[in-house]
Biotite code that builds the C-alpha atoms (Angstrom):
import biotite.structure as struc

atoms = struc.array([
    struc.Atom([-8.208, -0.023, -53.674], chain_id="A", res_id=1, res_name="MET", atom_name="CA", element="C"),
    struc.Atom([-7.952, -2.156, -50.489], chain_id="A", res_id=2, res_name="ASN", atom_name="CA", element="C"),
    struc.Atom([-8.091, -5.950, -50.232], chain_id="A", res_id=3, res_name="ILE", atom_name="CA", element="C"),
    struc.Atom([-11.807, -5.963, -49.371], chain_id="A", res_id=4, res_name="SER", atom_name="CA", element="C"),
    struc.Atom([-12.683, -3.938, -52.440], chain_id="A", res_id=5, res_name="GLU", atom_name="CA", element="C"),
    struc.Atom([-10.512, -6.165, -54.628], chain_id="A", res_id=6, res_name="LEU", atom_name="CA", element="C"),
    struc.Atom([-12.240, -9.300, -53.347], chain_id="A", res_id=7, res_name="ILE", atom_name="CA", element="C"),
    struc.Atom([-15.663, -7.711, -53.873], chain_id="A", res_id=8, res_name="GLN", atom_name="CA", element="C"),
    struc.Atom([-14.681, -6.796, -57.423], chain_id="A", res_id=9, res_name="THR", atom_name="CA", element="C"),
    struc.Atom([-13.417, -10.315, -58.164], chain_id="A", res_id=10, res_name="LEU", atom_name="CA", element="C"),
    struc.Atom([-16.440, -11.939, -56.541], chain_id="A", res_id=11, res_name="ALA", atom_name="CA", element="C"),
    struc.Atom([-18.813, -9.494, -58.248], chain_id="A", res_id=12, res_name="LYS", atom_name="CA", element="C"),
    struc.Atom([-20.580, -8.758, -54.980], chain_id="A", res_id=13, res_name="THR", atom_name="CA", element="C"),
    struc.Atom([-22.545, -5.622, -54.235], chain_id="A", res_id=14, res_name="SER", atom_name="CA", element="C"),
    struc.Atom([-21.439, -2.839, -51.929], chain_id="A", res_id=15, res_name="ASN", atom_name="CA", element="C"),
    struc.Atom([-23.813, -4.100, -49.235], chain_id="A", res_id=16, res_name="LYS", atom_name="CA", element="C"),
    struc.Atom([-21.697, -7.287, -49.035], chain_id="A", res_id=17, res_name="ASP", atom_name="CA", element="C"),
    struc.Atom([-18.615, -6.844, -46.929], chain_id="A", res_id=18, res_name="PHE", atom_name="CA", element="C"),
    struc.Atom([-15.499, -8.744, -45.929], chain_id="A", res_id=19, res_name="ILE", atom_name="CA", element="C"),
    struc.Atom([-13.364, -7.636, -43.026], chain_id="A", res_id=20, res_name="ASN", atom_name="CA", element="C"),
    struc.Atom([-10.017, -9.125, -41.965], chain_id="A", res_id=21, res_name="PHE", atom_name="CA", element="C"),
    struc.Atom([-9.054, -8.461, -38.357], chain_id="A", res_id=22, res_name="ILE", atom_name="CA", element="C"),
    struc.Atom([-5.647, -9.178, -36.852], chain_id="A", res_id=23, res_name="GLU", atom_name="CA", element="C"),
    struc.Atom([-6.049, -10.664, -33.374], chain_id="A", res_id=24, res_name="CYS", atom_name="CA", element="C"),
    struc.Atom([-4.312, -12.562, -30.594], chain_id="A", res_id=25, res_name="THR", atom_name="CA", element="C"),
    struc.Atom([-5.765, -15.846, -29.340], chain_id="A", res_id=26, res_name="VAL", atom_name="CA", element="C"),
    struc.Atom([-7.126, -15.653, -25.775], chain_id="A", res_id=27, res_name="SER", atom_name="CA", element="C"),
    struc.Atom([-8.552, -19.183, -25.446], chain_id="A", res_id=28, res_name="SER", atom_name="CA", element="C"),
    struc.Atom([-9.322, -22.252, -27.532], chain_id="A", res_id=29, res_name="VAL", atom_name="CA", element="C"),
    struc.Atom([-12.282, -24.651, -27.297], chain_id="A", res_id=30, res_name="ASP", atom_name="CA", element="C"),
    struc.Atom([-11.120, -27.710, -29.264], chain_id="A", res_id=31, res_name="GLU", atom_name="CA", element="C"),
    struc.Atom([-14.378, -29.624, -28.765], chain_id="A", res_id=32, res_name="ASP", atom_name="CA", element="C"),
    struc.Atom([-16.424, -26.874, -30.428], chain_id="A", res_id=33, res_name="ASN", atom_name="CA", element="C"),
    struc.Atom([-13.599, -25.926, -32.819], chain_id="A", res_id=34, res_name="ARG", atom_name="CA", element="C"),
    struc.Atom([-13.766, -22.300, -31.773], chain_id="A", res_id=35, res_name="THR", atom_name="CA", element="C"),
    struc.Atom([-11.628, -19.746, -30.006], chain_id="A", res_id=36, res_name="CYS", atom_name="CA", element="C"),
    struc.Atom([-11.861, -16.360, -28.392], chain_id="A", res_id=37, res_name="THR", atom_name="CA", element="C"),
    struc.Atom([-9.609, -13.635, -29.778], chain_id="A", res_id=38, res_name="VAL", atom_name="CA", element="C"),
    struc.Atom([-8.684, -10.058, -28.916], chain_id="A", res_id=39, res_name="MET", atom_name="CA", element="C"),
    struc.Atom([-8.374, -7.603, -31.782], chain_id="A", res_id=40, res_name="SER", atom_name="CA", element="C"),
    struc.Atom([-5.036, -5.823, -32.244], chain_id="A", res_id=41, res_name="ILE", atom_name="CA", element="C"),
    struc.Atom([-6.259, -4.164, -35.423], chain_id="A", res_id=42, res_name="SER", atom_name="CA", element="C"),
    struc.Atom([-7.115, -0.455, -35.552], chain_id="A", res_id=43, res_name="LYS", atom_name="CA", element="C"),
    struc.Atom([-10.186, -1.221, -37.692], chain_id="A", res_id=44, res_name="SER", atom_name="CA", element="C"),
    struc.Atom([-11.883, -3.229, -34.933], chain_id="A", res_id=45, res_name="TYR", atom_name="CA", element="C"),
    struc.Atom([-11.505, -3.077, -31.172], chain_id="A", res_id=46, res_name="GLU", atom_name="CA", element="C"),
    struc.Atom([-12.405, -5.608, -28.542], chain_id="A", res_id=47, res_name="GLY", atom_name="CA", element="C"),
    struc.Atom([-12.877, -9.309, -27.983], chain_id="A", res_id=48, res_name="GLU", atom_name="CA", element="C"),
    struc.Atom([-14.504, -11.663, -30.485], chain_id="A", res_id=49, res_name="ILE", atom_name="CA", element="C"),
    struc.Atom([-15.967, -14.894, -29.103], chain_id="A", res_id=50, res_name="GLU", atom_name="CA", element="C"),
    struc.Atom([-16.895, -18.131, -30.896], chain_id="A", res_id=51, res_name="SER", atom_name="CA", element="C"),
    struc.Atom([-14.482, -17.644, -33.775], chain_id="A", res_id=52, res_name="VAL", atom_name="CA", element="C"),
    struc.Atom([-14.361, -20.868, -35.774], chain_id="A", res_id=53, res_name="TYR", atom_name="CA", element="C"),
    struc.Atom([-10.953, -22.430, -36.441], chain_id="A", res_id=54, res_name="LEU", atom_name="CA", element="C"),
    struc.Atom([-11.801, -22.870, -40.133], chain_id="A", res_id=55, res_name="SER", atom_name="CA", element="C"),
    struc.Atom([-14.371, -21.698, -42.673], chain_id="A", res_id=56, res_name="ALA", atom_name="CA", element="C"),
    struc.Atom([-15.925, -25.191, -42.683], chain_id="A", res_id=57, res_name="GLN", atom_name="CA", element="C"),
    struc.Atom([-15.803, -25.995, -38.952], chain_id="A", res_id=58, res_name="PRO", atom_name="CA", element="C"),
    struc.Atom([-16.901, -29.640, -39.216], chain_id="A", res_id=59, res_name="ASN", atom_name="CA", element="C"),
    struc.Atom([-14.758, -30.832, -42.107], chain_id="A", res_id=60, res_name="ASP", atom_name="CA", element="C"),
    struc.Atom([-11.235, -30.993, -43.398], chain_id="A", res_id=61, res_name="GLY", atom_name="CA", element="C"),
    struc.Atom([-8.138, -29.651, -41.748], chain_id="A", res_id=62, res_name="ILE", atom_name="CA", element="C"),
    struc.Atom([-8.496, -28.084, -38.321], chain_id="A", res_id=63, res_name="ILE", atom_name="CA", element="C"),
    struc.Atom([-5.585, -26.009, -37.090], chain_id="A", res_id=64, res_name="GLN", atom_name="CA", element="C"),
    struc.Atom([-5.413, -25.354, -33.345], chain_id="A", res_id=65, res_name="ILE", atom_name="CA", element="C"),
    struc.Atom([-3.633, -22.042, -32.629], chain_id="A", res_id=66, res_name="PRO", atom_name="CA", element="C"),
    struc.Atom([-1.287, -21.431, -29.716], chain_id="A", res_id=67, res_name="GLU", atom_name="CA", element="C"),
    struc.Atom([-2.609, -19.177, -26.968], chain_id="A", res_id=68, res_name="ILE", atom_name="CA", element="C"),
    struc.Atom([-1.286, -15.607, -27.468], chain_id="A", res_id=69, res_name="ASN", atom_name="CA", element="C"),
    struc.Atom([-0.424, -16.306, -31.108], chain_id="A", res_id=70, res_name="SER", atom_name="CA", element="C"),
    struc.Atom([-1.518, -13.954, -33.857], chain_id="A", res_id=71, res_name="ILE", atom_name="CA", element="C"),
    struc.Atom([-4.352, -14.908, -36.211], chain_id="A", res_id=72, res_name="VAL", atom_name="CA", element="C"),
    struc.Atom([-6.355, -13.200, -38.939], chain_id="A", res_id=73, res_name="LYS", atom_name="CA", element="C"),
    struc.Atom([-10.102, -13.438, -38.526], chain_id="A", res_id=74, res_name="VAL", atom_name="CA", element="C"),
    struc.Atom([-12.488, -13.082, -41.437], chain_id="A", res_id=75, res_name="CYS", atom_name="CA", element="C"),
    struc.Atom([-15.896, -11.540, -40.885], chain_id="A", res_id=76, res_name="ILE", atom_name="CA", element="C"),
    struc.Atom([-18.099, -11.375, -43.951], chain_id="A", res_id=77, res_name="CYS", atom_name="CA", element="C"),
    struc.Atom([-21.754, -10.743, -44.643], chain_id="A", res_id=78, res_name="SER", atom_name="CA", element="C"),
    struc.Atom([-22.276, -13.997, -46.556], chain_id="A", res_id=79, res_name="SER", atom_name="CA", element="C"),
    struc.Atom([-21.221, -16.281, -43.656], chain_id="A", res_id=80, res_name="ILE", atom_name="CA", element="C"),
    struc.Atom([-22.971, -16.197, -40.285], chain_id="A", res_id=81, res_name="ASP", atom_name="CA", element="C"),
    struc.Atom([-19.872, -16.643, -38.154], chain_id="A", res_id=82, res_name="TYR", atom_name="CA", element="C"),
    struc.Atom([-16.301, -15.315, -37.947], chain_id="A", res_id=83, res_name="PRO", atom_name="CA", element="C"),
    struc.Atom([-13.488, -17.734, -38.770], chain_id="A", res_id=84, res_name="PHE", atom_name="CA", element="C"),
    struc.Atom([-9.696, -17.805, -38.822], chain_id="A", res_id=85, res_name="ILE", atom_name="CA", element="C"),
    struc.Atom([-7.945, -17.639, -42.180], chain_id="A", res_id=86, res_name="ILE", atom_name="CA", element="C"),
    struc.Atom([-4.306, -17.324, -41.105], chain_id="A", res_id=87, res_name="GLN", atom_name="CA", element="C"),
    struc.Atom([-2.251, -18.539, -38.126], chain_id="A", res_id=88, res_name="PHE", atom_name="CA", element="C"),
    struc.Atom([1.159, -17.521, -36.784], chain_id="A", res_id=89, res_name="SER", atom_name="CA", element="C"),
    struc.Atom([1.719, -20.491, -34.425], chain_id="A", res_id=90, res_name="ASP", atom_name="CA", element="C"),
    struc.Atom([-0.071, -23.821, -34.113], chain_id="A", res_id=91, res_name="LEU", atom_name="CA", element="C"),
    struc.Atom([-0.194, -26.263, -31.225], chain_id="A", res_id=92, res_name="SER", atom_name="CA", element="C"),
    struc.Atom([-1.928, -29.048, -33.144], chain_id="A", res_id=93, res_name="LYS", atom_name="CA", element="C"),
    struc.Atom([-3.392, -30.006, -36.530], chain_id="A", res_id=94, res_name="ILE", atom_name="CA", element="C"),
    struc.Atom([-6.260, -32.420, -37.260], chain_id="A", res_id=95, res_name="GLU", atom_name="CA", element="C"),
    struc.Atom([-6.430, -33.915, -40.741], chain_id="A", res_id=96, res_name="LEU", atom_name="CA", element="C"),
    struc.Atom([-9.962, -35.213, -41.406], chain_id="A", res_id=97, res_name="LEU", atom_name="CA", element="C"),
    struc.Atom([-10.556, -36.136, -37.778], chain_id="A", res_id=98, res_name="GLY", atom_name="CA", element="C"),
    struc.Atom([-8.519, -37.901, -35.117], chain_id="A", res_id=99, res_name="ASN", atom_name="CA", element="C"),
    struc.Atom([-9.748, -41.503, -34.930], chain_id="A", res_id=100, res_name="GLN", atom_name="CA", element="C"),
    struc.Atom([-6.379, -42.840, -36.198], chain_id="A", res_id=101, res_name="TYR", atom_name="CA", element="C"),
    struc.Atom([-4.516, -40.916, -33.511], chain_id="A", res_id=102, res_name="LEU", atom_name="CA", element="C"),
    struc.Atom([-1.266, -39.121, -34.311], chain_id="A", res_id=103, res_name="GLY", atom_name="CA", element="C"),
    struc.Atom([0.945, -39.423, -37.352], chain_id="A", res_id=104, res_name="LEU", atom_name="CA", element="C"),
    struc.Atom([3.795, -41.925, -37.142], chain_id="A", res_id=105, res_name="VAL", atom_name="CA", element="C"),
    struc.Atom([7.230, -40.762, -36.040], chain_id="A", res_id=106, res_name="LYS", atom_name="CA", element="C"),
    struc.Atom([9.246, -42.331, -38.834], chain_id="A", res_id=107, res_name="VAL", atom_name="CA", element="C"),
    struc.Atom([12.715, -42.696, -37.239], chain_id="A", res_id=108, res_name="GLN", atom_name="CA", element="C"),
    struc.Atom([11.590, -44.502, -34.048], chain_id="A", res_id=109, res_name="PRO", atom_name="CA", element="C"),
    struc.Atom([9.478, -46.839, -36.204], chain_id="A", res_id=110, res_name="LEU", atom_name="CA", element="C"),
    struc.Atom([12.399, -47.565, -38.544], chain_id="A", res_id=111, res_name="VAL", atom_name="CA", element="C"),
    struc.Atom([14.663, -48.216, -35.514], chain_id="A", res_id=112, res_name="ASP", atom_name="CA", element="C"),
    struc.Atom([12.187, -50.751, -34.108], chain_id="A", res_id=113, res_name="LYS", atom_name="CA", element="C"),
    struc.Atom([11.739, -52.461, -37.490], chain_id="A", res_id=114, res_name="ILE", atom_name="CA", element="C"),
    struc.Atom([15.537, -52.638, -37.925], chain_id="A", res_id=115, res_name="ASN", atom_name="CA", element="C"),
    struc.Atom([15.898, -54.221, -34.463], chain_id="A", res_id=116, res_name="ALA", atom_name="CA", element="C"),
    struc.Atom([13.315, -56.862, -35.428], chain_id="A", res_id=117, res_name="LEU", atom_name="CA", element="C"),
    struc.Atom([15.037, -57.508, -38.792], chain_id="A", res_id=118, res_name="GLU", atom_name="CA", element="C"),
    struc.Atom([18.417, -57.911, -37.089], chain_id="A", res_id=119, res_name="ASN", atom_name="CA", element="C"),
    struc.Atom([16.979, -60.319, -34.514], chain_id="A", res_id=120, res_name="LYS", atom_name="CA", element="C"),
    struc.Atom([15.223, -62.409, -37.195], chain_id="A", res_id=121, res_name="VAL", atom_name="CA", element="C"),
    struc.Atom([18.426, -62.505, -39.290], chain_id="A", res_id=122, res_name="ASN", atom_name="CA", element="C"),
    struc.Atom([20.372, -63.653, -36.230], chain_id="A", res_id=123, res_name="SER", atom_name="CA", element="C"),
    struc.Atom([17.851, -66.435, -35.569], chain_id="A", res_id=124, res_name="ILE", atom_name="CA", element="C"),
    struc.Atom([17.947, -67.517, -39.249], chain_id="A", res_id=125, res_name="ILE", atom_name="CA", element="C"),
    struc.Atom([21.755, -67.554, -39.237], chain_id="A", res_id=126, res_name="ASN", atom_name="CA", element="C"),
    struc.Atom([21.897, -69.551, -36.006], chain_id="A", res_id=127, res_name="THR", atom_name="CA", element="C"),
    struc.Atom([19.346, -72.038, -37.310], chain_id="A", res_id=128, res_name="TYR", atom_name="CA", element="C"),
    struc.Atom([21.125, -72.489, -40.648], chain_id="A", res_id=129, res_name="ASN", atom_name="CA", element="C"),
    struc.Atom([24.551, -73.072, -39.094], chain_id="A", res_id=130, res_name="THR", atom_name="CA", element="C"),
    struc.Atom([23.709, -75.283, -36.145], chain_id="A", res_id=131, res_name="HIS", atom_name="CA", element="C"),
    struc.Atom([24.463, -78.980, -35.872], chain_id="A", res_id=132, res_name="THR", atom_name="CA", element="C"),
    struc.Atom([23.103, -81.643, -33.553], chain_id="A", res_id=133, res_name="HIS", atom_name="CA", element="C"),
    struc.Atom([25.276, -84.146, -31.755], chain_id="A", res_id=134, res_name="PRO", atom_name="CA", element="C"),
    struc.Atom([24.705, -87.676, -32.891], chain_id="A", res_id=135, res_name="TYR", atom_name="CA", element="C"),
    struc.Atom([26.348, -91.029, -32.691], chain_id="A", res_id=136, res_name="ILE", atom_name="CA", element="C"),
    struc.Atom([27.251, -92.613, -35.961], chain_id="A", res_id=137, res_name="ASN", atom_name="CA", element="C"),
    struc.Atom([27.664, -96.295, -35.223], chain_id="A", res_id=138, res_name="VAL", atom_name="CA", element="C"),
    struc.Atom([28.993, -97.156, -38.673], chain_id="A", res_id=139, res_name="VAL", atom_name="CA", element="C"),
    struc.Atom([31.632, -94.481, -39.082], chain_id="A", res_id=140, res_name="THR", atom_name="CA", element="C"),
    struc.Atom([32.675, -92.525, -36.003], chain_id="A", res_id=141, res_name="PRO", atom_name="CA", element="C"),
    struc.Atom([32.485, -88.808, -36.612], chain_id="A", res_id=142, res_name="ALA", atom_name="CA", element="C"),
    struc.Atom([33.059, -85.637, -34.661], chain_id="A", res_id=143, res_name="ASN", atom_name="CA", element="C"),
    struc.Atom([29.903, -83.720, -34.026], chain_id="A", res_id=144, res_name="THR", atom_name="CA", element="C"),
    struc.Atom([29.214, -80.606, -32.040], chain_id="A", res_id=145, res_name="SER", atom_name="CA", element="C"),
    struc.Atom([26.354, -78.720, -30.564], chain_id="A", res_id=146, res_name="ALA", atom_name="CA", element="C"),
    struc.Atom([25.238, -75.323, -31.792], chain_id="A", res_id=147, res_name="THR", atom_name="CA", element="C"),
    struc.Atom([28.214, -73.010, -31.581], chain_id="A", res_id=148, res_name="THR", atom_name="CA", element="C"),
    struc.Atom([26.368, -69.908, -30.463], chain_id="A", res_id=149, res_name="GLY", atom_name="CA", element="C"),
    struc.Atom([23.117, -68.967, -28.881], chain_id="A", res_id=150, res_name="LEU", atom_name="CA", element="C"),
    struc.Atom([20.811, -66.232, -30.060], chain_id="A", res_id=151, res_name="VAL", atom_name="CA", element="C"),
    struc.Atom([20.962, -63.648, -27.293], chain_id="A", res_id=152, res_name="THR", atom_name="CA", element="C"),
    struc.Atom([19.451, -60.300, -26.550], chain_id="A", res_id=153, res_name="GLY", atom_name="CA", element="C"),
    struc.Atom([15.892, -59.150, -26.445], chain_id="A", res_id=154, res_name="THR", atom_name="CA", element="C"),
    struc.Atom([13.578, -56.852, -28.356], chain_id="A", res_id=155, res_name="ILE", atom_name="CA", element="C"),
    struc.Atom([11.435, -54.363, -26.507], chain_id="A", res_id=156, res_name="THR", atom_name="CA", element="C"),
    struc.Atom([8.472, -56.644, -25.883], chain_id="A", res_id=157, res_name="PRO", atom_name="CA", element="C"),
    struc.Atom([5.680, -54.074, -25.969], chain_id="A", res_id=158, res_name="ILE", atom_name="CA", element="C"),
    struc.Atom([5.757, -51.070, -28.275], chain_id="A", res_id=159, res_name="THR", atom_name="CA", element="C"),
    struc.Atom([3.493, -48.341, -26.970], chain_id="A", res_id=160, res_name="GLN", atom_name="CA", element="C"),
    struc.Atom([1.553, -45.949, -29.210], chain_id="A", res_id=161, res_name="VAL", atom_name="CA", element="C"),
    struc.Atom([3.343, -43.077, -27.461], chain_id="A", res_id=162, res_name="SER", atom_name="CA", element="C"),
    struc.Atom([6.682, -44.489, -28.711], chain_id="A", res_id=163, res_name="ASP", atom_name="CA", element="C"),
    struc.Atom([5.666, -43.861, -32.322], chain_id="A", res_id=164, res_name="LEU", atom_name="CA", element="C"),
    struc.Atom([2.948, -41.198, -32.261], chain_id="A", res_id=165, res_name="GLU", atom_name="CA", element="C"),
    struc.Atom([3.252, -37.508, -33.052], chain_id="A", res_id=166, res_name="ASN", atom_name="CA", element="C"),
    struc.Atom([0.288, -36.127, -31.094], chain_id="A", res_id=167, res_name="THR", atom_name="CA", element="C"),
    struc.Atom([0.633, -32.648, -32.636], chain_id="A", res_id=168, res_name="ALA", atom_name="CA", element="C"),
    struc.Atom([-0.867, -33.920, -35.903], chain_id="A", res_id=169, res_name="ILE", atom_name="CA", element="C"),
    struc.Atom([-3.808, -36.332, -35.844], chain_id="A", res_id=170, res_name="THR", atom_name="CA", element="C"),
    struc.Atom([-5.729, -37.807, -38.739], chain_id="A", res_id=171, res_name="HIS", atom_name="CA", element="C"),
    struc.Atom([-8.845, -39.718, -39.571], chain_id="A", res_id=172, res_name="GLY", atom_name="CA", element="C"),
])
């Protein structure tokens, strides 16, 4: 019994229902329409298949964008009006529930920038807490001194989104 027959048995579908899995290579990708064109490398199906959706639910959820020339498995079944990809060998990008929040955060660069800010703030606090102001005590002469050290150095003044964003995975 092949995989299609097993799925039909489990799903309790009739023999007129069919499911076909075709191994293909990706020829082109249309990210805006969430489709691609593939070329079959399977013996069970020959030729090019256009308008293959990148997921079974093309407008929702996780969208995986395959690399050109990568291998994918396409599902064609009688109960859905369009072919769609069910398995990917290589991805160029992933969208998790959209892309309005841009890419995921690169954790280490963010931690490095936060640590630089924490160190600078600690230096300013330390300088403030240990400084003295010169003054003249007319009753009892005393030695006074100015602040012993200045807070020096700078922090990168403008963090860019590109400094912290992983554009390969976007989310919404």
